[in-house]
N, C-alpha and C positions, 0 to 999 in steps of 0.2 A: 626545628629549622633555626639556624643561627641568624641573629639580627645583623644587618649591615646597613651602612649609609647608602642612601640613594644618591649616587654620584651625579645623576642627572640634575638633581636639584641643589646639591651642595648643602651648606649649613648657613642659616640666616644670622642676622646680627644678634639675636638672642639665642643663647645656648640653653637647651632644655636639659634636664637631668638625664633623659634618655639619650640625647646626643652625646653627652659627656661619657656615659657608660659605654656606648658603642665606640667612641673615639679612644677611650682608655684601652679597650680590648684590642682594637685594631692597630693602635699606634705604639703601645708600650710606654706612652707618656702618662704622667700622673695628672690629676685634675688641675692642680695649680699650673703646670706647664701648658696644659690645653687652654686654660682660661687666659693666661698671659699671652700666648701665641695668638689666640682668637682676638683679643682686644687690640693687639698691635697690628694684626692683619687688617682689621676693620678701620683702624685709625689711618693706616697707610693707603688702604684701598676702600674708601667710603661706599663705593657702589658694589663692593664684594667681588670685584673682578680684577684679577691681576693680568695685565697684558703680557704678551709674549716678551716684550722688552723688559718689563718689570720682573718677569720670571727669570730671564737670562741674567739680569743683574744679581738677583739673590742666589741663583743656581751657581754662578761663578764665585760668589762669596763663600758658599758652603762646600764647594768642590775642593778636594785636596790636590787635584792634579792641574798645576798651572801650565803644563805642557800639552794638555789635551786639545785636539783640534776644535775649532769653533763650531763645526758642524755637529759636534756632540751636543751642544747647547740646543740646537734645533731638534735633534732627535729626542732629547730629554723632554722638551716641551711637548712634543707629540705624544710621548709615552704618558706623561702625567696629566695631559688634557684628556682625561678619561672619556668625557662625553663629546669630544671633538667640536666644542663650540667656539674655539679660538681664544679662550681665556681660562685662567686657573682660578677656581673658587676655593674657599677655605678648606673644604673636605679634600680636594685634590692637593692643595698645598700641604696639609697635614700628612697626607699619604706620602708625599715626597720626603718630609722630615722623618717619617717612620721608616721608610726604606733605607735611610742612611743612619738609623739610630745606633747601630753597632759601631759606627766610626766616630762616635762621640758628638754627633750632630746635635743631640739634645742639649749638650753643654754649650754649643755655639749659637743655637737658634736665637737667643735673646739679643745677640749683637747684630743680627741681620738687619734690624730696623733702624739702627743708629745711622745717622748721616754724618 
């Protein structure tokens, strides 16, 4: 049986080797990219929870379609909030990055946390 992240609980502030291996397999990101993204996520969201407003801010930054309707932002939040708790945790956020990996998101993700 393949290992997977328990999206219900997300990933804590400390990444275990097991977390990293699972995230590498599920996201196509390498260990360094995962560690950098993890550190930046926790710096920006110390409680480990990205609000809907925070999600929409970053989703708009990484989205290539400036002409897309704003309701797509709400729909995307609903899709990536896997456990429907009203916030995006790190595992859900990384899943969002992985979903757009083929459109060079991995190259852009480091700029998302810049203000």
